[in-house]
Structures are given as C-alpha cells and as structure tokens.
C-alpha positions in Angstrom: -73.2 15.6 -32.1 -76.4 17.5 -32.4 -76.9 21.2 -31.3 -79.3 19.6 -28.4 -76.4 17.6 -27.2 -73.4 20.4 -27.7 -71.5 20.6 -24.5 -72.8 17.5 -22.9 -70.6 14.4 -22.6 -71.7 11.3 -24.5 -71.3 8.1 -22.5 -69.9 5.2 -24.3 -71.6 1.8 -23.3 -72.5 2.6 -19.4 -69.3 3.7 -17.7 -66.9 5.6 -20.0 -66.8 9.0 -21.6 -66.7 8.9 -25.3 -63.4 10.1 -26.7 -62.0 11.2 -23.1 -58.6 9.4 -23.5 -55.5 12.0 -23.6 -52.2 12.9 -22.3 -51.2 15.1 -19.8 -48.1 16.8 -18.8 -46.6 19.8 -17.0 -44.3 22.4 -18.3 -44.1 20.4 -21.5 -43.3 17.1 -20.2 -45.6 14.4 -20.7 -46.5 12.7 -17.2 -49.1 10.3 -18.1 -52.5 9.9 -19.5 -56.3 10.1 -18.2 -59.7 9.2 -19.5 -63.1 9.7 -17.8 -65.9 7.5 -16.3 -69.1 7.5 -14.7 -70.4 5.8 -11.6 -72.5 2.7 -11.7 -75.4 3.6 -9.6 -78.6 5.4 -10.6 -78.7 7.4 -7.6 -75.0 8.6 -7.2 -73.1 7.6 -4.2 -70.6 8.8 -1.4 -67.0 8.0 -2.3 -66.7 6.0 1.1 -69.1 3.5 -0.7 -66.7 2.8 -3.4 -65.6 -0.8 -2.3 -63.6 -1.6 -5.3 -62.1 0.5 -8.0 -59.6 -1.0 -10.7 -58.4 -0.4 -14.1 -56.6 -2.3 -17.0 -54.7 -1.1 -20.0 -54.7 -3.6 -22.9 -55.3 -6.4 -20.5 -52.8 -5.4 -17.9 -53.7 -4.1 -14.6 -52.5 -0.3 -13.7 -51.2 -0.1 -10.2 -53.2 1.5 -7.7 -50.3 3.7 -6.7 -50.1 5.3 -10.3 -53.8 6.6 -10.3 -55.2 9.5 -9.0 -59.0 10.2 -9.0 -60.3 13.5 -9.8 -64.2 14.6 -8.8 -65.5 17.6 -7.5 -62.7 19.6 -8.5 -60.5 17.4 -6.0 -58.1 14.8 -6.1 -57.7 11.6 -4.2 -55.6 8.4 -3.9 -57.7 5.4 -4.6 -57.0 4.2 -1.1 -58.5 7.3 0.4 -61.9 6.8 -1.1 -63.1 4.6 2.0 -62.8 7.6 4.3 -64.5 10.2 2.2 -67.9 9.9 3.8 -69.0 13.6 2.9 -67.6 13.5 -0.7 -70.7 12.8 -3.1 -70.0 11.4 -6.7 -73.5 12.4 -8.6 -74.9 10.1 -11.2 -74.3 13.0 -14.0 -70.9 13.7 -13.1 -67.9 11.9 -14.3 -64.7 11.4 -12.7 -61.3 11.8 -14.2 -58.9 8.8 -13.8 -55.4 10.0 -14.0 -52.8 7.5 -14.6 -48.8 8.8 -14.0 -46.7 6.9 -16.6 -43.4 9.0 -18.0 -44.0 10.0 -21.5 -47.9 9.4 -21.7 -49.2 6.9 -24.3 -48.0 7.1 -27.9 -50.9 7.7 -30.6 -52.5 4.6 -31.5 -55.5 2.3 -30.1 -55.9 1.1 -26.4 -58.2 -0.9 -24.6 -59.2 0.4 -21.4 -60.8 -1.9 -18.3 -62.7 -0.5 -15.6 -64.3 -2.5 -12.8 -66.3 -0.8 -9.8 -68.1 -2.2 -6.9 -70.3 0.0 -4.8 -71.9 -0.5 -1.4 -75.6 0.6 -1.2 -75.9 2.6 2.1 -79.5 2.7 2.2 -79.7 -1.1 1.9 -78.2 -1.9 5.2 -80.3 -4.6 7.3 -79.0 -6.7 10.0 -75.2 -5.5 9.4 -75.4 -6.3 5.9 -75.2 -4.2 2.6 -76.2 -5.1 -1.0 -73.2 -4.0 -3.6 -73.3 -3.4 -7.0 -70.5 -4.7 -9.3 -70.1 -3.3 -13.0 -67.2 -4.1 -15.2 -66.7 -2.9 -18.6 -64.0 -2.4 -21.4 -63.6 -0.1 -24.0 -61.4 0.7 -27.1 -60.1 4.4 -27.4 -58.0 5.9 -30.2 -55.4 8.5 -29.0 -54.2 11.0 -31.5 -51.2 12.6 -31.7 -52.5 16.0 -29.6 -50.6 16.6 -26.4 -52.1 18.1 -23.5 
C-alpha cells in the first residue's frame, strides 16, 4: 500500500474489504469470525432500504440467526434492518459482518459469498420502487492469528 493510501481500506472487487476476514472472541474464547463489506449504492442508503442481505461460506448459506451487522458503532440483527429508517450506511463506510460459530475458523482459505438488495427510496413512483441487487464472492486467506 502506498503512503497516499495508508490507513484507507482497500475494496476487493466491489463489495468486500481486502484482508478483513478474522476470528473474534471474548476472554480468550473464540466465538466466531467476521469480515467487512461495503454497500452496493453510489449514494449510500438507509438501513430500512436493505431488502435482502445474505452470506455464504464455501458455498453454504450462513444462517441469519448467526449474523450480527455492525455499522456506525452500533450492532443489529439482520431482521432489524427493515425498521431502521434513521440509520444511514454511507458509501465510504464498511459494515462488519460478525458470524457466531464456536471456535471461529481454522487457518486456511475460505470463499465468502455476499448478496445485497437495496431499494432506491428516491425512485418511488405510483407505489413502486426500483431496487439494485449485487452479488459477489471473494476468497480470503485466514492466518493463525487470533483476536
């Protein structure tokens, strides 16, 4: 990374933050893994406009009940997003996706899939809104470090 980009997060493809996969834990116990993603709009969006958000690990869906969404120094369950009319996801901000899985992930290579569908609130005409769907996969290498 050049000095001009020092401290900035690098986006891989369009939606994943480079090298963001890591394990997390509490009091020395690994509780799961997390990674960072960006939104799919060029303007940012209110979280209530996120109509679909799903993830896969090595081709297998990650259960919504195992995911916590972190943004703006707050955490939310995915099912709460549709009610968050005042919470904004700025285009320059990444969200941390935390997946609870006992023991986290072993060091190695992992493919993560990400799908997001957002409603464009400014496009509502006659009760119908446009939406944007983005889907991407990325391969991460998780080293042996623990958080």
